[in-house]
C-alpha positions in Angstrom: -3.3 -32.3 -19.4 -4.4 -29.5 -21.7 -4.5 -29.8 -25.7 -3.7 -26.4 -25.8 -0.2 -24.7 -25.4 0.8 -22.8 -22.4 1.7 -18.9 -22.1 5.5 -20.6 -21.5 5.9 -21.7 -24.7 3.2 -19.9 -27.4 5.0 -16.8 -29.1 2.9 -13.8 -29.6 3.5 -14.6 -33.4 1.7 -17.8 -33.1 -1.1 -16.3 -31.6 -1.0 -13.3 -33.9 -1.1 -16.3 -36.8 -3.4 -18.1 -35.1 -6.5 -14.8 -35.3 -4.9 -14.0 -39.0 -6.0 -17.3 -40.3 -9.2 -17.1 -38.8 -10.1 -14.1 -39.7 -9.0 -14.1 -43.7 -10.9 -17.6 -43.7 -13.7 -15.8 -43.0 -13.2 -13.0 -45.6 -12.5 -10.6 -42.7 -9.9 -9.0 -43.3 -11.4 -5.6 -44.4 -13.8 -5.2 -41.6 -10.8 -5.5 -39.3 -9.9 -2.1 -39.7 -8.2 0.1 -36.8 -11.0 2.2 -36.1 -13.3 -1.3 -36.0 -10.9 -3.6 -33.4 -10.2 -0.6 -31.7 -13.6 -0.3 -30.5 -14.2 -3.9 -30.2 -11.1 -4.2 -27.8 -13.3 -1.3 -25.8 -16.7 -3.3 -25.6 -14.9 -6.7 -24.4 -12.9 -4.9 -22.0 -16.1 -3.5 -20.6 -17.9 -7.4 -20.8 -14.9 -8.3 -18.8 -15.2 -5.4 -16.4 -18.7 -6.9 -16.2 -18.2 -9.8 -14.1 -16.5 -7.3 -11.3 -19.3 -5.0 -11.6 -21.0 -5.5 -8.1 -18.4 -7.3 -6.2 -16.1 -6.3 -3.8 -12.4 -7.0 -3.6 -12.6 -10.2 -1.3 -14.8 -12.0 -3.9 -12.2 -12.5 -6.3 -9.1 -13.6 -4.1 -7.8 -17.4 -5.0 -9.8 -19.8 -4.4 -13.3 -17.5 -4.1 -13.9 -18.0 -7.9 -15.7 -20.7 -9.1 -13.9 -22.7 -12.2 -16.8 -21.9 -14.4 -16.4 -18.1 -13.4 -12.6 -18.4 -14.3 -13.8 -20.1 -17.3 -16.2 -17.1 -18.4 -14.1 -14.8 -17.3 -11.1 -16.4 -19.4 -13.2 -15.9 -22.6 -13.9 -12.7 -22.1 -9.8 -11.9 -21.7 -9.4 -14.2 -24.9 -11.7 -11.7 -26.8 -9.8 -8.6 -25.7 -6.9 -10.2 -26.4 -7.5 -11.8 -30.1 -9.3 -8.3 -31.0 -5.9 -6.6 -30.0 -3.5 -9.3 -32.1 -5.9 -8.5 -35.1 -5.4 -4.7 -34.3 -1.7 -4.6 -33.9 -1.5 -6.8 -36.8 -3.7 -3.8 -38.7 -1.2 -1.3 -37.6 2.0 -3.8 -37.9 2.6 -3.0 -34.1 5.3 -5.5 -32.8 3.5 -6.0 -29.5 6.3 -7.5 -27.6 8.9 -4.5 -28.7 5.5 -2.0 -27.9 5.4 -3.8 -24.5 9.2 -3.5 -23.7 9.7 -0.2 -24.9 6.8 1.0 -22.8 7.9 -0.9 -19.4 11.0 1.1 -20.2 9.1 4.2 -19.9 7.2 3.3 -17.3 11.0 2.1 -15.3 12.4 5.9 -15.7 8.4 7.0 -15.0 7.8 5.1 -11.7 11.7 4.5 -10.0 11.8 2.0 -7.8 13.4 4.0 -5.3 10.0 6.8 -5.1 8.0 3.9 -5.1 8.9 1.2 -3.1 8.4 3.6 0.2 4.9 3.9 -0.9 
């Protein structure tokens, strides 16, 4: 059993608070401005992409990724997320609201009737 709470019970607010407490305790808050955080998100996303750069699609199907590789990838995903959480905090963006609004727009932009036929 993991010592960590899983996605189905952890709130975005809990993640934001954990990240804020971490940066605040180290006096990193001033460096964590929107410009620096946006750049950090892109850098960490590029590090995530490196894991897939030269592989084939089949190399990443279930069962083909070793536990060690999955953990490396998970840590890159976490890096992207912690910077994203800080970014949202720096601009007072409610991540859940932003995602839901974007999905509403996507529903209109990509109607099921049109795209389910493809």
